[in-house]
N, C-alpha and C positions, 0 to 999 in steps of 0.2 A: 511538395512534402506534406502540406496540410491536407490535401485531397487524399493522399495515401492513408493518412491516419483515419480519416473519416471512412474510407473504403473498408479498412480493417474492422472498425466497430460495426459497420453495417453487415458485413458478411459473418462476423463472429456472432452477432445477435441472430441473424437469419439461420445459421447453423444450429445454434442453441434451440431456437424455436422449433425447427423441423424435427430434431432428435427428441426434444421433450414431448412434442405432440405424438410422435410415432410410439415412443416407449410408454407414454401415459395411456394411450389407447390399447397397447398390447397388454399391459399389466392392470388395466382398469382402475388406475389411481394415478395421482400426480407424481411424476418422476422427474426430478431436476437433473438434467444431464450435464450441467456445468460443474466444473471443479471449484471455481470461485464463487463468492457469495452472489455476485451480480449475474444477470442473464447473458452470459457470454461463453462461447467455446473458442478458445484462442486458436486451435488448430484450423478451424474453418475460416477464421479471419486471416491467418497467415498464408495459407495455400494460394488462394486467388490473388492476393496482393503481391506475393512473391512472383507469381506467374505473370501478372500484368507488368511488373517492374523489369523482370529479366527476359521474358520471352517475347514481348511486344506482339501480342496476339493479333492486333490490327494489321500487322505487316506479314504475318505468316499464316499458312493454311491450318485447317483443323487438326490434321494428323500430327503435324510437328508440335502444335500447342498441346495436344493431348498427351503425347509421349513425354514432352518436357514436364508437364504437370504431374504425370505419374511419378517421375523421378523426384520432383519437388515434394510431392505428397509423402513418398517413402522416407526421404531424408528428414523432413519436418516432423513427421510422426515419430521417428526413431529418436530424434534429439529431444523432443518434448517429453516423451515417456521416460527416457533416460534421465533427464533433468528432474522430473517429479520423483523418480525412484531414489535419486541421490539426495534431493533437497527435502522432499516431503515424506520420504520413506514409504511411499505408496505409489502403486502403478495406476495410471489413468485407464489403461486397458491392457488386456493380455491375450495375445493371439497364439499362445502355445498350442492350443488344440486345433489350429488351422494348418493346412498344408503350406509348405514353402514360407515359413515364418523366419524372422531374424530375431533370435533371443526372446521371442514373444512380443517385441516392440512393434513390429509391423509384419504384414504378410502380403502375398501376391494379390489375393482377392481384394483386400482393403485398398491397396495402392491403385489397382485398376479402376475400382468404383469411384474413389475420390478423385482420381485424375480425370476420368471421363466427365463426371458431373462438373468439376471445376472448369474443364475446357468449354463445356456448354455455357457455363455462367460467364466466363471472361470473354467468350467469342460473341455471344448474342445478347446477353442480359446486361453485361457491364456497361456498354455504351449508353444505354438509357439511364443507368444509375449515375454514370459520370456526368451526363447532361443535367440531371436533376441536382447534383451536388454543385455544379458550376453556377447554377441559378442563384444559389444562396450567396448573399453578400460576403465579400472576403473577410470583413471584420467579424461577422457572425461565425464563419468557419474557424477562424483563429480561436475565438472564445470557446466554442464548443469542443474543439480539439484539445485545448488546454485542460478544460474541465474533465473530459473523458480520460485523458492521460493520468491526471492526478487521481481520479477515482479508481482506475485499474491498478495503479501502483499501490495505493492504500489497500485495495481489495486483495492484491497478491500478498502484501505484508501481513494483513490480518489472517489470511488463509494459512500462511506458513506458521504464524504464531499459534493459531488455533489447532492445527494438526500436531505441532510439537507439544502443545498443552495436553491434547488427548493422549499422545504417546507417553508423556510424563505421568499423567494420571493413571494410565493403564499399568505402568510399572509400579506405581504406589499401591494400586489396588491389589496387584499380584503379591507385593510384599506384605500388605495387610492380611491377605488371605493366608499366606504362609505362617504369619505370626498367630493368627486365630487358630489354625490347625495345631500349632504347637501348644497353645493354651488349652485346647480341647483335650489333647493327649495327656497333658499334665493334670488336668482336672479329672480325667478318667482314672489315672493312676492314683490320685489323691482319694477319689471316691472308693476305689478298690482297697486302698490301705485302711481307710476308716471302717469300711465294711468288715474287713478281716479282723479289726481290733474291737469291734462292737458285738455284743451278744444279740442285739436285735437290729432290725433294719431302720429303726427310728433315726439313728445318727446319720446314716447315708441319705435318708429322705430329706432331713433338714439341710444337709450340705447341697443336695441337688436343687432344692427350692431357693437357697441363697445364691447359687450360681445362676439360676434362671432369672432371678430378680435383678442381679447385677448386669446380666446380658441385656435385659429389657431396657434398663436405664442407659446403658451404653448406646444401644440402637436409637433410642429416643433422642439422646444428645447429638448423635451423628446426623439424624434427620433435621433437627433444629439448626445445626450448623450449616447444612446444605441450603436450607430454606432462607437463612439469614446471612448469606454470603456477603463478604465485605465489598463495598463499592470499589470498582477498579482494581480488584485483586490481581496480583501477578502483572503480566504485561498485556492486559486486555485492551480493547478498543478505548474504553473510557479512560483508563490510565494514560495511554499514549495521547489521546485527544487533549487531556488537561496538561500533559507535559508540553504539547505543542503550544497551547494557549499561554501557559505561564512562561515558557521559553520566549515566545514572541513578544510578550509585554516586557519582560526583564531585558531582553536584547534591545528593544526599541529605546527604553530609557537609559540603558547603558551607553548606547551610541550617542544619544542626545547629550549626556553628561560629558562623554569623551570628546565630542566635537566642540563643546563649549569651552572645556578646559584647554584644549590644544589650539583652537582657532579663535576663541572669543566670540563665536557666532552661535546663537541659539537656533538650531536647525532641526526641522521635523525629520525623523528617520523612520517613520512608519511606511510600510510597503503598500498599505491599503488607503483608500480614500477616507474611510471612517474608522476611528479607533486606533489606539497605539499598538499596532501589531506589526512586527517585523517578521515576515514569513520565512525569510532565510534563517533567522535564529530559531524560529519555532521548529522547522523541519530539521535543523541542525541538532537541536536537543533530542528529537526523536531518533535521529540516526545514531547519535552518541549513546543513547540508552539501549538501542537494539544491538549495536555492534560491540560497544566497549564495556557495558556493565558486567558482562560475564567475566571480564578481566579484573574485577574488583579485588581479587585476592593476589594478583600479580604485583610485582614491584612498581614503584612510581615511574621509573624510566620507560617501562613498556607501555604504560597508559599514556605517558607524555608523547612518545614517538608515534603511537597509534593515533592519538588525537591530532598531532601535527600532520600526518599523512592523510588521514580521512578528512580533516577539516580543509586542507589545501585542495584536495580533489573535489570535495563538495562545493567549495566556494567557486572554483574554476568552472565547474559544470553549471552552477546557478548563473554565472555571468554569461556564459555561452547561451544558455536557455533564454534569458531575458532579452538578449540582443537579437536572437533569432526570431522569437515570437513577438516581441514588442517593438523591435527596432530601436531599443534604448539601452544605455549602459548606466547602471545605478551606482557604480563605483569604478574608479580608475586609479591604479597604483603605478602608473608609468613613471612618476617622479620619485618613487621609493626604490632604493637599491635592491637588487636581487629579485626582481619581479619577472613574471612570465606573462608576456603580452598585456601587461597592465591589469590582469584579472586577479592575480594572487601574488603575494610576495613572502619572502622568508620570515620577516618580522611578524606578520599577521598569522602565518602558519604556526609560529611559536606561541602566539596568543591562543590559537586553537588547541595546542598541546596543553597549555596551562589550564585552559577552560575545561578540557576533558578530564584532567587530573582533579580539578576542583569539583567537577560535576559528579564523577564516579565515586569519589571518596567522601564527599560531604553533602552536596546539594541534593542529588537524586534520592538517596536514602531518606532524607528528611521530607522532601516533597512527596515521596511515595507513601510514607506513613500519614502525612497530612491529607492526601487525596483519599486514602482508604477510610478516613474518619467521616467523610461526607455521607449523610444518610442515603440509602440506596435509591429510593423512589424519587425524592426531590433532585438527587444528583443526576439521574437519567433524564428527567424532564428538562433541567437547566442545560445539560449537555446537548440535547437535541435542539433546543431553541437557539443556543449559542452557535451550534454547527450550522444551522440554517442561516443565521445572521452572517457568519463568516463566509459561507458559500455565496450569498448574495453580494457581500462586500467584495469578494474576489472577482466575481463576474463583472460587477460594475467597474472596478479598477481596471480590469483587463480591457473592457469595452472603451473606457475613457482613453487609455493609452493607444489602443488600436485606432481610434478615431483621430487622435492627435497625429498619428503617422499618416493617415489619409489626408488630413488637412494640409500637412506639410508637402504632400505629393500633388497638391492642387485638385483633389477630388471634392466635388461639391456634395452637399448633404443630400442623401437619398432616403427620403422617408421621414416620418415623425421622430423616430428614435435618434437619427443623426442630428436633426434639428434640436432636439432636447439636449443631447450631449454637447453640441456646439454652444448652446446658450448657457447651460448650467455649469459645464466644466470646460471652459475655454482655455487657451494657452496661458493666459495670465494666472488662472486658478492652478493649473498644473505646475507652473514654475514656482508658485508659493508652496504647493503641497510636496513637490519633489525638487527641493532646491539643489540637489547634487546630480540631477538627471542630465545625461548627455545623449541627445537623440542621435541615432545612426540609421538614418532612413534608407529604406530599400524601395524598389519599384513596386507599386501596388498592382496586382493582377486581378 
C-alpha cells in the first residue's frame, strides 16, 4: 500500500511536469497545468497506479494492458471531470469540440493516447521505478507517504475553498456592478431634473463635480480596503491553520485535565514529540469549521447530531490511520459500552456533538474575530515559521514511532539516522511520552 501511494505521487508529478513543459513552450510563458496548488496532476497519478493494481502488467501482454488502460483512462477522466464540475463548479477539461466525446468529459483520441502512453510506462518504465522505491528504507517510505497524503488533502481543501471564494466574490462583484448601474441611472435622472429647474448650467455642473468627488473617494476607500485586507479573513489558509493550532493546544490540555480528574494520573496527551499539540483535535476543529459552521443558523439539535456523526466517523478514521501507518493504537474504548471495535463509542460521540454545538455557536466566532485582529505581515511570518516547526515535529514523531515498530520486529539500526533515533528516542522515552500507547506491530517489509 505504501508503495502505491509513492507511485501515485511520482506519476502525478511526472505528468504535471510533462504537460507544464509542453504548454509553456507552446505559449512561450509558464503555464501551470495542475488544478491544485502543488505540482501534481491527479489524473496522471491515478491511471498508471490503477493499471498496475488491477491489470497486473507483468503477467499480461502489451495489447491486453493497453486496452485495459484505455478503459481505465476513460473512466477515470470522466469521474474526475464530473467531480470537479459538481464540487468546484469548474471543468478541468472540455472535449466537446472533439469527435466521439462523452458529454465533453472524455473522448476517443484522449482515451487512446493516455491508454497507450500509460501502457508503455507500466510495462517497461515502472519496473525500474518500483526497484528504486524498494531501495528506500521502509520507515522513510512511511514518513514520506504520510507527509504527501497530508499535503495533498490540505491542498485539495484549500483549492476547493479558494474556488468557492472566487465564485462568491464574482457574485458580489456582479451585485455591486448592478447597484452602481442603478446609482448612475438615478444620478443621471437627478442631474436632468436639476438642469430642467435651473436657468443656467452652473447648478448641474456643481452636481456633477460633487458626484465625481464622491465616486473618487469611494474608489480610494475600496482600494485601501483591498490593500489592507484582514489577516485570515473568511476561511483562508491562515484562518484554518490557526484554528488547527489553537484546537490542538486546547484539545491537548482538555485531555490532560480530563484524564487527571477521572483517573488521578497526570498524563501527557500530546500527539507530537515536542509541544502540547493534539493533532486529532486540531484537524477535528478544522473539519467542524469547514463542515458545520455553515449550519450556524440551524437549530441546536441539527448541529449536535451533525457533530456526533462527523466526530464519530472522524475519530474512527484516525484510529484506523494511526494503526495502519504507525502500528500503534493511541486510544482503546473496548471497556466502554456501545463501542465499535474499541475505536469509538457512543458516549464520546455525544461529547463530539456537544463540542460541535459549543464550537459553532460560541468558540469559533470568537476565535475568528481574534485571529483577524493579528497584524497581516507579522501574522504571515509567524504562521510560516510555526508551520515549518510543526511539519518537522510531525516528521520526527512519525519517524520515532516507525523506528519503534522496527525495533520491536527485531530490525537492527541501518545507518546514522536509525542510530540517532535509537539513542535519543528509545522505548523508555516513548513510553513516557505516549503513556496510553498500545503497539500493534506488523511485519516489516
